[in-house]
C-alpha positions in Angstrom: -25.4 33.6 23.2 -23.9 32.2 20.5 -24.8 32.9 17.1 -26.3 29.6 16.2 -30.2 29.4 16.3 -31.1 25.6 17.4 -35.1 25.7 17.4 -35.4 25.6 14.0 -35.2 22.0 12.1 -32.6 24.2 9.4 -29.8 25.0 12.0 -28.5 27.9 9.9 -25.1 29.4 10.7 -23.8 25.8 11.2 -19.7 25.5 11.3 -18.6 22.7 13.6 -14.8 24.5 13.4 -16.0 27.6 15.4 -17.5 26.8 18.9 -19.8 29.6 18.5 -21.6 28.2 15.7 -21.1 24.3 16.7 -23.8 22.6 19.1 -22.1 19.5 20.7 -25.4 17.9 22.1 -27.0 18.0 18.5 -23.6 17.0 17.1 -23.8 13.4 19.4 -27.5 13.3 19.4 -27.3 13.0 15.1 -24.7 10.2 15.7 -26.5 8.1 17.9 -29.9 8.2 16.0 -28.0 7.7 12.8 -26.0 4.7 14.3 -28.9 3.1 15.4 -30.8 3.2 12.1 -27.4 2.2 10.5 -27.4 -0.5 12.7 -31.0 -2.2 12.0 -29.8 -1.3 7.9 -26.7 -3.7 8.7 -28.9 -6.3 9.7 -30.9 -6.1 6.7 -27.7 -6.1 4.7 -26.5 -9.4 6.3 -30.3 -11.5 6.7 -29.3 -13.1 3.6 -26.2 -14.5 4.9 -28.2 -15.7 8.4 -30.8 -17.0 6.4 -29.1 -19.0 3.7 -27.2 -21.6 5.3 -30.4 -23.0 6.7 -32.6 -23.0 3.5 -31.7 -26.5 2.4 -32.6 -28.0 6.0 -36.3 -26.7 5.6 -37.1 -28.2 1.7 -35.2 -25.7 -0.6 -32.8 -27.4 -3.2 -30.2 -25.3 -3.5 -26.8 -25.9 -5.0 -22.9 -24.7 -3.2 -22.9 -22.2 -5.8 -26.6 -21.2 -6.1 -26.0 -20.2 -2.0 -22.5 -18.4 -2.4 -24.5 -15.9 -5.1 -27.1 -15.4 -2.6 -25.4 -14.2 0.2 -23.5 -12.0 -2.5 -26.0 -10.9 -4.3 -26.6 -7.8 -1.3 -23.0 -6.9 -1.6 -23.6 -5.9 -5.4 -26.4 -4.2 -4.8 -25.5 -1.9 -2.1 -22.8 -1.1 -4.0 -24.8 0.3 -7.0 -27.2 1.8 -3.8 -24.2 3.8 -2.3 -23.4 5.7 -5.7 -27.4 7.1 -5.5 -27.1 7.5 -1.6 -23.3 9.2 -1.9 -25.2 12.4 -3.5 -28.6 12.5 -1.0 -27.1 14.3 1.7 -26.7 18.1 0.4 -30.0 16.9 -1.6 -32.5 15.8 1.0 -31.1 16.6 4.3 -30.2 14.3 7.2 -34.0 14.3 8.7 -35.7 13.0 5.3 -32.5 10.7 5.1 -32.9 8.9 8.1 -36.6 8.3 8.4 -37.3 7.2 5.1 -34.3 5.0 5.2 -35.5 3.7 8.1 -39.0 3.0 6.5 -37.3 1.0 3.2 -35.7 -1.4 5.9 -39.0 -3.2 6.6 -39.9 -4.2 2.7 -36.7 -6.8 2.6 -37.5 -8.4 5.8 -41.7 -8.8 5.0 -40.2 -10.1 2.2 -37.9 -12.7 3.4 -40.5 -13.3 6.3 -43.1 -15.0 3.2 -40.3 -16.5 0.9 -39.0 -19.3 3.5 -42.1 -20.6 4.2 -42.8 -21.6 1.1 -39.7 -24.0 -0.1 -41.3 -23.6 -3.6 -40.3 -20.4 -3.4 -38.3 -19.7 -7.2 -34.6 -18.5 -6.6 -35.3 -15.9 -8.9 -37.5 -14.2 -6.5 -34.6 -15.1 -3.6 -32.5 -13.3 -5.6 -34.6 -10.4 -6.1 -35.3 -10.2 -2.0 -31.1 -10.6 -1.8 -31.0 -7.5 -4.2 -33.5 -5.5 -2.0 -31.5 -6.3 1.3 -28.9 -3.8 -0.3 -31.1 -1.1 1.0 -29.6 -1.6 4.4 -26.2 -1.7 3.6 -26.4 1.1 0.9 -27.7 3.8 3.6 -23.9 3.9 5.0 -22.8 6.3 1.9 -25.6 8.3 2.5 -25.1 8.6 6.3 -21.9 8.6 6.7 -21.2 12.0 4.9 -24.4 13.2 6.6 -23.2 13.0 10.3 -19.5 14.0 9.3 -21.3 17.6 8.7 -21.9 18.0 12.3 -18.1 17.4 13.0 -15.0 19.6 13.3 -12.2 17.8 11.6 -10.6 16.9 15.0 -13.4 14.7 16.3 -14.0 13.2 13.0 -11.8 10.3 13.0 -13.9 9.5 16.4 -17.5 10.2 15.4 -17.4 8.3 12.2 -15.5 5.3 13.9 -18.0 5.1 16.7 -20.7 5.5 13.6 -19.5 2.5 11.0 -17.9 0.2 13.6 -21.6 0.2 16.2 -23.4 -0.3 13.0 -21.1 -2.6 11.7 -22.3 -4.6 14.6 -25.3 -5.3 12.9 -23.9 -7.7 10.6 -22.4 -9.6 13.7 -26.0 -9.1 15.6 -28.1 -10.8 12.8 -25.7 -13.8 12.5 -25.1 -14.3 16.1 -29.3 -14.1 17.2 -30.7 -15.7 13.9 -29.9 -19.7 15.0 -31.7 -18.5 18.4 -34.6 -16.7 16.8 -35.1 -19.9 14.4 -35.7 -22.1 17.9 -39.2 -21.3 18.8 -41.9 -19.3 18.5 -42.0 -15.7 18.5 -45.1 -14.2 19.8 -47.6 -16.3 18.3 -45.9 -15.6 14.8 -43.9 -19.4 14.8 -47.5 -21.0 14.3 -47.7 -19.2 11.0 -45.8 -21.7 9.3 -43.3 -23.7 10.9 -40.7 -25.9 9.4 -38.5 -29.1 10.1 -35.4 -29.7 9.3 -34.3 -33.6 8.2 -34.6 -34.6 11.8 -38.2 -33.6 12.1 -37.3 -30.5 14.4 -39.4 -27.8 13.8 -37.4 -24.5 13.0 -38.8 -21.0 12.5 -36.6 -19.5 9.3 -38.8 -16.7 9.4 -38.5 -15.4 12.6 -35.3 -13.4 12.4 -36.6 -11.7 8.9 -39.3 -9.8 11.3 -38.5 -9.0 14.6 -36.6 -6.1 13.8 -39.3 -4.8 12.1 -41.0 -3.0 14.9 -37.8 -1.3 15.8 -37.2 0.1 12.2 -40.1 1.8 12.7 -39.5 3.4 16.1 -36.2 4.7 14.4 -38.2 6.3 11.9 -40.4 8.3 14.0 -37.6 9.3 16.1 -35.2 10.5 13.4 -38.4 12.5 12.4 -39.0 14.0 15.0 -36.1 14.9 16.8 -33.1 14.7 13.7 -32.4 18.6 12.1 -30.4 19.3 9.2 -27.4 21.5 8.5 -27.8 23.6 4.8 -24.8 22.2 3.2 -26.1 22.1 -0.4 -24.5 20.9 -3.5 -26.3 19.7 -6.6 -25.0 16.2 -8.9 -22.5 18.5 -11.0 -20.7 20.1 -8.0 -20.2 16.8 -6.3 -18.5 14.7 -9.2 -15.8 17.0 -9.4 -14.2 14.7 -6.3 -12.9 11.8 -9.0 -10.2 14.6 -10.4 -8.4 14.2 -7.0 -5.8 11.6 -7.1 -6.7 10.8 -3.0 -10.4 9.8 -4.4 -8.9 6.7 -6.3 -6.2 6.1 -3.6 -8.6 5.7 -0.5 -11.2 3.9 -2.8 -8.2 1.2 -3.4 -7.7 1.2 0.6 -11.1 1.1 1.5 -12.1 -1.8 -0.8 -9.1 -3.8 0.6 -10.1 -3.0 4.2 -13.9 -3.1 4.3 -14.1 -4.8 1.1 -12.5 -8.3 2.4 -14.1 -7.8 5.8 -17.1 -7.3 4.5 -17.0 -10.2 1.8 -15.4 -12.5 4.5 -18.2 -11.5 6.9 -20.9 -12.7 4.5 -19.2 -16.2 2.9 -17.3 -17.3 6.3 -20.0 -19.5 7.5 -20.4 -21.0 3.7 -16.9 -21.2 4.2 -16.6 -23.2 6.8 -19.0 -25.6 6.2 -17.6 -26.3 2.6 -14.1 -26.5 4.2 -14.5 -27.7 7.5 -17.8 -28.9 7.9 -20.4 -31.2 6.7 -19.6 -30.2 3.1 -16.2 -31.3 3.4 -14.3 -34.1 2.6 -13.5 -33.9 6.4 -17.8 -35.5 6.5 -16.1 -38.8 5.7 -14.0 -39.5 8.8 -15.1 -37.9 11.5 -19.1 -37.6 12.9 -21.5 -34.9 11.7 -21.8 -33.8 15.5 -18.1 -33.1 16.1 -18.0 -31.3 12.8 -18.1 -27.2 13.0 -21.1 -25.3 12.2 -20.4 -22.1 10.2 -23.4 -20.2 11.5 -22.0 -20.9 14.9 -19.0 -19.1 14.3 -19.5 -16.5 11.6 -21.0 -13.8 13.4 -17.7 -13.6 15.9 -15.7 -12.1 12.7 -17.9 -9.3 11.4 -18.1 -8.7 15.4 -14.3 -7.8 15.9 -13.8 -6.2 13.2 -16.6 -3.5 14.2 -15.4 -3.3 17.8 -11.5 -2.7 16.3 -12.9 0.1 14.2 -15.3 1.3 16.8 -12.5 1.5 19.6 -9.7 2.5 17.1 -11.0 6.0 16.6 -9.7 8.4 19.4 -6.4 6.9 18.5 -6.7 7.7 14.7 -7.5 11.3 16.0 -4.6 11.5 18.1 -2.0 9.7 16.0 -3.8 10.6 12.1 -5.0 7.9 10.4 -2.9 7.0 7.9 -0.3 5.0 10.0 -3.4 3.0 11.2 -4.2 2.2 7.5 -1.1 1.2 6.6 -0.5 -1.0 10.1 -4.1 -3.0 9.4 -3.8 -3.5 5.6 0.2 -4.8 6.7 -1.6 -7.0 9.0 -4.4 -8.1 7.1 -1.9 -9.4 4.2 0.0 -11.5 6.8 -2.8 -13.3 8.5 -4.6 -13.8 5.3 -2.1 -15.5 3.8 -1.2 -17.7 7.0 -5.1 -18.6 7.1 -4.6 -19.9 3.6 -2.6 -22.9 4.4 -5.4 -24.1 6.7 -7.6 -24.0 3.9 -6.7 -27.8 2.9 -7.4 -28.9 6.2 -6.7 -32.3 7.6 -8.3 -32.7 10.9 -9.8 -30.2 13.2 -6.9 -28.8 14.6 -6.3 -27.0 11.1 -9.9 -25.4 11.4 -8.9 -23.9 14.7 -6.1 -22.3 13.5 -7.9 -21.0 10.5 -10.7 -20.1 12.9 -7.6 -17.8 15.4 -5.9 -16.3 11.8 -8.9 -15.3 10.3 -10.4 -13.4 13.6 -7.3 -11.5 13.9 -7.6 -10.3 10.0 -10.6 -9.1 11.5 -9.1 -7.4 14.3 -6.8 -5.5 11.7 -9.8 -4.4 9.0 -10.6 -2.1 11.5 -7.8 -0.6 12.1 -8.2 0.0 8.2 -11.8 1.1 8.0 -10.9 4.0 10.5 -8.2 5.0 9.5 -9.5 5.4 6.3 -12.1 7.7 7.1 -10.0 9.9 9.4 -7.6 10.3 6.7 -10.3 11.8 3.8 -11.7 14.5 6.0 -7.7 15.6 6.5 -6.7 15.2 3.1 -9.6 16.4 1.0 -11.9 19.5 1.2 -14.5 19.8 3.3 -17.0 20.1 0.4 -15.5 16.9 -1.3 -14.9 14.7 1.6 -18.3 13.7 2.8 -18.4 12.6 -1.3 -15.5 10.8 -0.8 -16.3 8.7 1.9 -19.9 8.0 0.1 -18.4 6.9 -2.9 -15.1 4.5 -0.8 -18.2 3.3 1.0 -19.6 2.4 -2.1 -17.1 0.8 -3.7 -16.1 -1.2 -0.8 -19.3 -2.6 -0.1 -19.0 -4.7 -3.3 -17.1 -7.1 -0.8 -19.5 -9.5 -0.7 -20.8 -9.8 -3.9 -17.3 -10.2 -5.2 -15.9 -12.5 -2.6 -18.7 -14.3 -2.9 -18.6 -14.9 -6.3 -14.9 -15.8 -6.4 -15.4 -18.1 -3.5 -18.2 -20.0 -6.2 -15.7 -19.8 -9.2 -12.7 -20.2 -7.8 -10.7 -22.5 -5.2 -10.7 -21.1 -1.6 -7.2 -21.2 -1.1 -6.6 -18.9 -4.7 -9.2 -16.6 -3.6 -7.1 -16.1 0.1 -3.5 -15.6 -2.0 -5.2 -13.1 -4.4 -6.4 -11.1 -1.4 -3.0 -11.2 -0.1 -1.5 -9.6 -3.1 -4.0 -6.7 -3.1 -3.8 -5.9 0.6 -0.4 -5.6 0.4 0.2 -3.8 -2.8 -2.2 -1.2 -0.8 -0.4 -1.3 2.0 2.7 0.0 0.0 0.4 2.8 -1.6 -0.5 4.2 2.0 3.2 3.9 3.2 4.3 5.6 0.0 1.3 8.6 -0.1 0.4 9.2 3.7 2.5 7.2 6.2 5.8 7.7 5.5 8.0 10.5 7.4 7.4 13.5 4.4 5.0 12.0 2.9 3.1 14.0 0.1 -0.6 13.7 1.9 0.4 13.1 5.5 -3.5 12.5 7.4 
């Protein structure tokens, strides 16, 4: 008979570090329900990146800069919303957090469903809808600390890497299935307003925005019925003391470099391919349109690889510590981002395939950084602060799509890539000095 009463909604006496006061089944059930909901959230967050490349084909008239801004705005709102969500787990609890968040995902989905059916929809409204898509990414800074309450430190690396990695696949999933969903009617919904591209083919661009709504509502119901809360309570003032710890700021830099660049490339890669190698590039002057790469056909691979890498590396982070993987990941990202930059000024399609290969390797290394960083945080910070720091770093990293999209709209791609290399190399040096080297002051 354990000292833990699991029959109540609130698990009084819960202590993951004490086997007598920890329930493995409850912990993993919480993880899987939160992960599915977070997966749907990431689908919502990246819905714009799947829809934006199609808008001009169905009657909209948006410039390259406007399209980059559309894909960037969800990253901006996600960052701000994560600053709110990071404080919610100890205030409202896991059950309400996941339930209410799942319901909120419906708002941007419905908004885009109606907006794309009318090419006269004003740009400001598209920007607003892009902004509220950030709800899907914002919940990350509430879900991850919340899940962290349920696992001991020895299993935190695996648990958080699985949740973040599998949920990150939502970014890839929505980009992968959207072109397919746009090709046919969906349970009769397509008859609402089928659009046509310049070739006269019917497109149903609104389908990706509505197909996941039933699943978000199902997850809201499941979360309300199944999830439990742990009595971790802290008010706002008690949570902001994380900013007095130097590790908060260093790990923020690590996550901005790792996840920020990963999520930014994930959101903008389709447009980046179109503008440098596809129909909008100088290669279109000499190469037939049907031979040029289409960004939407390749963009989903990048977030998929990074998410898979993040999920798989979790057990190794638990075994060897997160710091070494953060360092290796940052170093690899720097090297291969620099290599990819050399192929942006393409002379023929062979440069595209070289670029695509190198940028996918960048995604592999980003998974190491993101998993390693979230393993480090519970190891190098007090338990009460670790959840808040996970939320804060997640918030700062989620500005990646906004920063990347904004800079790609304002600067040459090669210049941006070189800037990324500098940031990644500097961050790798800091991680080595503080965490990864022998006799480091904060090994973890």
